[in-house]
Backbone as CSV, one residue per row, in Angstrom:
resi,resn,N_x,N_y,N_z,CA_x,CA_y,CA_z,C_x,C_y,C_z
1,MET,-13.978,-9.911,27.361,-14.252,-8.885,25.898,-15.764,-9.448,26.103
2,PRO,-15.975,-7.615,26.045,-17.689,-7.320,25.890,-18.294,-8.349,24.184
3,ARG,-19.273,-8.179,24.517,-20.233,-8.486,23.222,-19.629,-7.406,21.991
4,GLY,-19.740,-7.867,20.423,-19.102,-6.728,19.653,-17.848,-5.874,19.924
5,ASP,-17.000,-6.355,20.698,-15.694,-5.670,20.342,-15.067,-6.389,19.217
6,LYS,-14.210,-5.417,18.590,-14.057,-5.819,17.161,-12.412,-5.914,17.150
7,SER,-11.695,-6.190,18.689,-10.219,-6.368,18.354,-9.466,-7.369,18.148
8,LYS,-10.303,-8.744,17.939,-9.734,-9.725,17.497,-9.614,-9.807,15.991
9,TYR,-10.434,-8.509,15.027,-10.686,-8.960,14.085,-9.151,-8.406,13.167
10,THR,-8.874,-8.169,11.919,-7.332,-7.554,11.416,-7.807,-6.718,10.827
11,GLY,-6.699,-5.934,10.313,-6.754,-5.009,9.644,-7.670,-4.570,8.421
12,LYS,-7.552,-6.234,7.736,-7.743,-6.198,6.478,-9.627,-6.465,6.572
13,GLN,-9.833,-7.035,7.729,-11.415,-7.613,7.965,-11.975,-6.052,8.232
14,LYS,-10.914,-5.374,9.343,-12.083,-4.001,9.684,-12.177,-3.266,8.252
15,ARG,-11.046,-3.437,7.145,-11.398,-2.633,6.013,-12.555,-2.785,5.274
16,GLN,-12.597,-4.376,5.278,-13.502,-4.449,4.128,-14.992,-4.404,5.008
17,ALA,-15.290,-4.684,6.325,-16.193,-4.024,6.596,-16.575,-2.950,6.448
18,GLU,-15.491,-1.389,6.589,-16.103,-0.371,6.412,-16.245,-0.214,4.763
19,HIS,-15.932,-0.947,4.104,-15.867,-0.680,2.781,-17.565,-1.128,2.491
20,ILE,-17.781,-2.409,2.878,-19.241,-2.774,2.812,-20.620,-2.337,3.173
21,GLU,-20.025,-1.541,4.421,-20.813,-0.609,4.937,-21.541,0.673,4.051
22,GLU,-20.149,0.966,3.328,-20.278,1.932,2.419,-21.579,2.243,1.241
23,GLY,-21.064,0.512,1.346,-22.218,0.100,-0.095,-23.824,0.076,0.452
24,TYR,-23.758,-0.698,1.516,-25.085,-0.528,2.127,-25.773,0.936,2.551
25,GLU,-24.747,1.850,2.942,-25.080,3.057,3.286,-25.313,4.023,2.074
26,LYS,-24.724,3.436,0.775,-24.986,4.519,-0.144,-26.725,3.762,-1.478
27,ARG,-26.911,2.484,-0.520,-28.111,1.879,-0.891,-29.419,2.265,-0.108
28,GLY,-29.157,2.764,0.894,-30.042,3.816,1.818,-30.579,3.217,2.717
29,LEU,-29.337,2.072,3.350,-29.645,1.790,4.767,-29.648,2.638,5.565
30,PRO,-30.002,2.712,7.355,-29.437,3.268,8.208,-28.160,2.900,8.399
31,GLU,-27.486,3.521,9.013,-25.959,3.429,9.517,-25.826,2.606,10.351
32,LYS,-26.996,1.815,11.671,-27.050,0.800,12.266,-27.010,-0.132,11.557
33,GLU,-27.956,-0.539,10.860,-28.515,-1.704,10.233,-26.930,-2.102,8.995
34,SER,-26.544,-1.148,8.191,-25.324,-1.284,7.154,-24.343,-1.946,8.096
35,GLU,-23.968,-0.893,9.079,-22.804,-1.946,10.438,-23.164,-3.090,10.585
36,ARG,-24.102,-3.695,11.043,-24.323,-5.053,11.209,-24.305,-6.040,10.168
37,ARG,-24.535,-5.611,8.979,-24.958,-6.254,7.344,-23.767,-6.254,7.720
38,ALA,-22.585,-5.506,7.243,-21.024,-5.407,6.813,-20.181,-5.999,7.811
39,TRP,-20.648,-6.663,8.967,-19.955,-6.939,9.816,-20.170,-8.800,9.678
40,ALA,-21.910,-8.760,9.663,-22.445,-10.305,9.407,-21.483,-11.072,8.068
41,THR,-21.307,-9.851,6.740,-20.576,-10.376,5.755,-19.274,-10.628,5.258
42,VAL,-18.734,-9.952,6.339,-17.184,-10.474,7.037,-16.685,-11.710,7.591
43,ASN,-18.246,-11.628,8.418,-17.722,-12.720,9.546,-17.783,-14.440,8.591
44,LYS,-19.044,-14.076,7.601,-19.323,-15.189,6.593,-18.416,-15.303,5.551
45,MET,-17.407,-14.734,5.052,-16.474,-14.868,4.552,-15.401,-15.056,4.925
46,THR,-14.877,-14.994,6.100,-13.985,-15.328,6.772,-14.143,-15.688,8.171
47,HIS,-14.972,-15.966,8.537,-15.200,-17.029,9.479,-15.134,-16.760,10.828
48,GLY,-15.062,-15.001,10.792,-14.961,-14.429,12.321,-13.774,-13.833,12.145
49,GLY,-13.167,-13.611,13.478,-12.127,-13.086,13.935,-10.735,-13.434,13.789
50,LYS,-9.723,-12.905,13.996,-8.464,-13.157,13.577,-8.160,-14.607,14.222
51,LYS,-7.084,-15.687,13.853,-7.366,-17.112,14.268,-5.788,-16.977,14.454
52,MET,-5.388,-18.177,15.368,-3.917,-18.428,15.363,-3.414,-18.851,14.098
53,GLY,-2.353,-18.418,14.170,-1.385,-19.068,12.886,-1.075,-21.071,13.031
54,GLY,-0.175,-21.106,12.092,0.894,-22.410,12.325,0.418,-22.999,10.943
55,SER,0.880,-24.619,11.221,0.789,-25.070,10.072,-0.455,-25.845,9.970
56,GLY,-0.537,-25.583,8.485,-2.290,-25.741,8.287,-2.800,-24.956,8.166
57,ARG,-2.877,-24.194,9.063,-3.968,-23.414,9.115,-4.274,-21.782,8.148
58,GLY,-3.284,-22.192,6.785,-3.905,-21.091,6.001,-5.578,-21.707,4.887
59,THR,-6.720,-20.676,5.916,-7.750,-21.220,5.138,-8.062,-20.096,3.696
60,THR,-8.780,-20.588,2.842,-9.644,-19.594,1.927,-10.712,-18.959,2.243
61,THR,-10.811,-17.566,1.591,-11.959,-16.847,1.780,-12.916,-17.373,1.235
62,ASN,-14.320,-16.968,1.668,-15.414,-17.363,0.637,-15.812,-16.477,0.347
63,LYS,-16.230,-15.984,-0.963,-16.262,-14.734,-1.633,-17.630,-14.607,-1.839
64,ALA,-17.941,-15.169,-1.928,-19.525,-15.692,-2.504,-20.825,-14.884,-1.884
65,PRO,-20.353,-14.138,-0.002,-21.043,-13.324,0.540,-20.755,-12.052,-0.010
66,ALA,-20.125,-11.799,-0.632,-19.619,-10.355,-0.887,-20.427,-10.009,-2.253
67,LYS,-20.181,-11.204,-3.429,-21.105,-10.733,-4.389,-22.741,-11.449,-4.391
68,LYS,-23.232,-11.471,-3.377,-24.537,-11.822,-3.542,-24.861,-10.106,-3.217
69,GLY,-26.075,-9.897,-3.799,-26.659,-8.471,-4.041,-26.261,-7.648,-4.428
70,GLY,-26.322,-6.540,-4.013,-25.782,-5.619,-4.475,-26.027,-5.189,-6.383
71,ASN,-25.538,-4.091,-6.546,-26.016,-3.555,-8.125,-24.616,-4.189,-8.570
């Protein structure tokens, strides 16, 4: 799997990244930088891509990075 491949992310994570990216672009950042920051934010919130399921694997989402900054 090449670096930067987003196939291991859930649909929800992809939607979150898209929404966050739009917010950065609205604030005047270039498209590439917006995308980079959006995925960094999603990674920080959800601890990376899709995880294996199983007993006891329910982890909470850290929402602090999404609330940080912005208007």
